[in-house]
C-alpha positions, 0 to 999 in steps of 0.5 A: 601679489598685492603689496607683498615682496616677491622672493626668487629662490636660487637654484641650488647646486646638485650634490655631485658638483664640488667647487675645486678652487679651494683644493687647488689653492691648498695644493699650490701651497703644499707644493711651495712648502715641499719645494722649499723644505726638500733641499733642506732635508738632503743637506749632509756630509758628502761621503763615498761609502764603501759598497758591500752586500749587507742587510738593511737596517730595520727602522726604529722609532728612536732617531739614530745617531750617525757619526760620519768620517768624511774624506778629510778625516773630519767628524760629523754628528747627526741625530735623526733628520737634524742637520749635521754638526762638525765636532772633534773627537772629545766633543763627539764623545760628550755629545754621544754620552749625553744622548745615550743618557737620555735615550739608552736604546738609541742606535749608533751608526758610523759612515766612513768614507771609503777613502779615509784610513781604516785606522780613523774609523777604528779610532772613532769606534773606540771613542764611541765605545768609551762614550758608553755605546754598546754596539756600533753599526757600519753603513755602506752602499748597496753594490748594485 
């Protein structure tokens, strides 16, 4: 080659070789995200549910409203995967009525601790009925 520039061609990678380094980086980021968010999803009210054989509730596209009566008799309100909020009976009635105005088909469940007096759970169910809830489901644990 007289006075010209010689070019060297780089060897191309065969189609079967994949650079996995970016995939490892993405997986590590996802792992960190899941490690941080997993404990947040499991926060809730400690309730010792009664054990009874019952049918499993069919999943709904509408997040359910769950009213929890803990062992101390305190009321906690949860909508779907949101964080639980402690409310008194009057505020619970207002909150549930407002949620049902927005989504009338929203399922409503009561989680009562097995050590709480039966009358307390019935009183909560009466508050929910006054709020316009057409039917209330009771949550239990499987006896197994």
